[in-house]
C-alpha positions in Angstrom: 0.0 0.0 0.0 1.4 3.4 -1.0 1.9 5.9 1.8 -0.5 8.7 2.2 1.1 11.7 0.5 -1.1 14.1 2.4 0.7 13.4 5.7 3.2 16.0 6.8 6.6 14.7 8.1 7.8 15.9 11.5 9.6 19.2 10.8 13.3 19.1 11.4 13.4 22.7 12.5 11.0 25.4 13.6 8.9 26.5 10.6 9.8 23.5 8.4 7.0 21.5 6.9 4.4 24.2 7.8 2.4 26.1 5.3 3.6 29.5 4.5 1.1 32.0 5.8 -0.3 34.6 3.5 0.8 38.1 4.1 -2.1 40.3 5.2 -2.5 44.0 5.6 -1.8 43.7 9.3 1.6 42.3 8.6 2.4 45.4 6.5 0.9 48.0 8.8 2.4 46.6 12.1 6.1 47.2 11.2 5.3 50.7 10.0 3.6 51.5 13.3 6.4 49.9 15.3 9.0 52.0 13.5 7.0 55.2 14.1 6.8 54.3 17.8 10.6 54.0 18.0 10.9 57.4 16.4 8.8 58.9 19.2 11.6 57.9 21.6 13.9 60.3 19.8 14.3 64.0 20.6 12.4 66.1 21.3 9.8 63.8 22.8 12.1 61.2 24.5 9.3 58.7 25.0 11.9 56.0 25.8 9.4 53.2 26.7 8.1 53.3 23.1 11.5 52.2 21.9 11.0 48.8 23.7 7.5 48.5 22.3 8.6 49.2 18.7 11.6 47.0 18.6 9.7 44.3 20.5 7.0 44.3 17.9 9.7 44.1 15.1 11.5 41.2 16.9 8.2 39.3 17.3 7.3 39.9 13.7 10.7 38.4 12.6 9.9 35.4 14.7 6.8 34.7 12.7 8.6 34.8 9.3 10.0 31.8 7.6 11.5 33.3 4.4 14.1 35.9 3.8 11.9 38.1 1.5 9.3 38.9 4.2 12.1 39.5 6.7 13.5 42.2 4.3 10.1 43.6 3.7 9.4 43.8 7.5 12.6 45.8 8.0 11.9 48.1 5.1 8.3 48.9 6.3 9.7 49.4 9.8 12.3 51.8 8.4 9.6 53.7 6.5 7.7 54.3 9.8 10.9 55.0 11.7 12.4 57.5 9.3 9.2 59.2 8.1 8.1 59.9 11.7 11.6 61.1 12.6 12.0 63.3 9.5 8.5 64.8 9.4 10.1 68.3 9.5 11.2 67.8 5.9 7.6 68.6 4.9 8.0 72.2 6.3 10.1 73.6 3.5 7.4 72.9 0.9 4.8 74.9 2.7 7.0 78.0 3.2 5.1 79.9 0.5 1.7 79.3 2.0 0.0 82.6 2.9 0.0 83.4 6.6 -3.8 83.1 7.0 -3.5 79.4 6.4 -2.5 76.9 9.1 0.7 75.3 7.8 0.7 72.7 10.6 -2.7 71.6 9.5 -1.5 71.2 5.9 1.5 69.2 7.1 -0.8 66.9 9.1 -3.0 66.4 6.1 0.0 65.4 4.0 1.7 63.2 6.6 -1.4 61.5 8.2 -4.4 61.9 6.0 -2.6 60.8 2.8 -1.0 57.6 4.1 -4.2 56.7 6.0 -6.3 57.1 2.8 -3.7 55.2 0.8 -3.7 52.3 3.3 -7.5 52.2 3.5 -7.8 52.2 -0.3 -5.2 49.4 -0.6 -6.9 47.2 2.0 -10.4 47.8 0.6 -9.1 47.1 -2.9 -7.4 43.9 -1.8 -10.5 42.6 0.0 -12.7 43.3 -3.0 -10.2 41.6 -5.2 -10.1 38.6 -2.9 -13.9 38.1 -3.2 -13.6 38.0 -7.0 -10.5 35.9 -7.0 -8.2 38.2 -8.8 -4.8 39.5 -7.9 -5.2 41.1 -4.4 -1.8 42.6 -4.3 -2.1 44.2 -7.7 -5.5 45.6 -7.0 -4.3 46.9 -3.6 -1.3 48.6 -5.2 -3.5 50.2 -7.9 -6.0 51.5 -5.3 -3.1 53.0 -3.3 -1.7 54.6 -6.5 -5.1 56.1 -7.4 -5.1 57.7 -3.9 -1.7 59.1 -4.7 -2.9 60.6 -8.0 -6.0 62.0 -6.3 -3.9 63.6 -3.6 -1.7 65.4 -6.2 -4.8 66.5 -8.2 -6.6 67.9 -5.1 -3.5 69.5 -3.6 -2.7 71.3 -6.9 -6.3 72.4 -7.4 -7.3 73.4 -3.9 -4.5 73.6 -1.4 -2.4 76.9 -1.1 1.2 76.9 -2.0 2.9 75.7 -5.2 4.7 72.8 -3.6 2.2 71.5 -1.0 1.5 68.4 -3.1 5.1 67.4 -2.5 4.7 66.8 1.3 4.3 63.0 1.1 7.2 62.7 -1.4 9.6 64.7 0.7 9.0 62.7 3.9 8.0 59.2 2.8 10.2 59.2 -0.3 13.4 59.8 1.7 12.1 57.5 4.4 11.6 54.7 1.9 15.2 55.2 0.6 16.8 55.2 4.1 14.7 52.2 5.0 16.8 50.1 2.8 19.4 50.0 5.6 16.9 48.7 8.1 15.7 46.1 5.6 19.3 44.8 5.3 19.6 44.8 9.1 16.5 42.6 9.6 17.5 40.4 6.7 20.9 39.8 8.3 19.4 39.2 11.7 16.9 36.7 10.3 19.5 34.8 8.3 22.2 34.8 11.0 20.0 33.5 13.8 17.2 31.4 12.4 16.4 30.1 15.8 15.6 33.5 17.2 16.3 34.2 20.9 19.2 36.1 22.2 21.4 35.3 19.1 18.9 37.1 16.9 18.8 40.1 19.3 22.6 40.4 19.1 22.5 39.9 15.3 19.9 42.6 14.9 21.7 45.0 17.1 25.1 44.5 15.4 23.6 44.7 11.9 21.6 47.8 12.9 24.7 49.6 14.2 26.8 48.6 11.2 24.1 49.9 8.8 23.9 53.1 10.8 27.6 53.6 10.2 27.1 52.9 6.5 24.2 55.4 6.4 26.4 58.0 8.1 29.3 57.6 5.7 28.0 56.8 2.2 27.4 59.7 -0.2 28.7 62.2 2.5 26.4 60.5 5.0 23.0 61.2 6.7 23.5 60.1 10.3 20.0 61.1 11.4 17.7 59.1 13.8 20.6 57.2 15.3 19.3 54.8 18.0 21.8 56.3 20.4 20.0 59.6 20.3 17.3 58.3 22.6 19.7 58.8 25.5 20.1 62.6 24.9 18.2 63.5 28.1 20.0 60.8 30.2 23.4 62.3 31.0 24.9 59.1 32.4 24.0 57.0 29.4 24.9 59.7 26.9 28.4 60.1 28.5 29.1 56.4 27.8 29.7 57.7 24.2 33.2 58.3 25.4 33.7 54.5 25.7 32.2 53.2 22.4 31.0 56.2 20.3 27.5 56.7 18.8 27.3 53.5 16.8 28.5 51.4 19.8 25.8 53.0 21.9 23.3 52.3 19.1 24.2 48.6 19.2 23.7 48.5 23.0 20.4 50.4 22.7 18.9 48.1 20.1 20.0 45.1 22.0 18.5 46.4 25.2 15.2 47.3 23.5 14.8 44.0 21.7 15.8 41.7 24.7 12.4 41.7 26.4 10.8 40.3 23.3 13.3 37.4 23.4 11.7 36.2 26.6 8.2 35.8 25.1 7.0 32.3 24.2 9.2 29.3 24.4 12.3 31.3 25.1 10.9 32.3 28.5 11.2 28.6 29.5 14.8 28.2 28.4 17.2 28.7 31.3 20.1 29.3 29.0 18.2 32.1 27.3 17.3 33.6 30.6 20.9 33.5 31.8 22.2 35.1 28.6 19.4 37.8 28.8 20.1 38.5 32.4 23.9 38.7 31.9 23.6 41.0 28.8 21.2 43.3 30.6 23.4 43.6 33.6 26.5 44.2 31.6 24.7 46.8 29.5 23.3 48.6 32.5 26.8 48.5 34.1 28.5 50.1 31.1 25.7 52.7 30.8 26.1 53.6 34.5 29.8 54.2 34.0 29.0 57.3 32.1 28.0 59.0 35.3 31.6 58.8 36.5 32.8 60.9 33.5 30.5 63.8 34.5 32.5 66.3 36.5 31.0 67.3 39.8 29.1 70.7 39.8 31.1 73.5 41.3 
């Protein structure tokens, strides 16, 4: 009797032998939101707890991925949210010629919040309608989002004040999408270097992130904006530790510290070795950060 070909063999490693889940709109929106949350930890807001939330969500998303392509996509979308939220001010130059009786901040919000919200909503709605009719969901979603883009340009040119107001999304999200290539490479390296997840993936993500920050700060004269190390600007002791390892070293430590809690979720929380590594790394990181206080001269 021939064996039943519908049976699935016992997977040799996590994720093996399992069906590849379809990528839904939540998988696309979640990394963007996570990146934007991390940007809120930067100056001038300094909402440091959001850094742990954002990197935690990214780390958990990588744990649910079993192919390199989606890992790169997750990092790219995360970078779009991270850099676009951190570089929102790039939309201000294009509203400089708006008459004084118009609210420039409102125009900026319309371009940076209203436009992407409408584009995402149109993409999701188009994909759902396409799914019911069994046609290409991704293509329909992309076309719907492109139509929103065209509609934004037409309405902005026709009704909004200022000659360049229509460029707001392009200034901010365009550069964000380009810079996000570095975060995509970082998540791809982390996923490939540590397929089992856990603390190894945390270290791989932190090292790749810091290395790509260095690349971003050097290539084509550099654009070292939104460094992870900048979240410590209002914490003198941690900021003074720059004397020990520089901005990129502090970024490595920052990303590792932010992603570590997510490594304890799920099966990793029951692994004593993981707990030991996590506790040791956390203690070592905290100790080095505290050393910065000793470099601050006493007030006279």
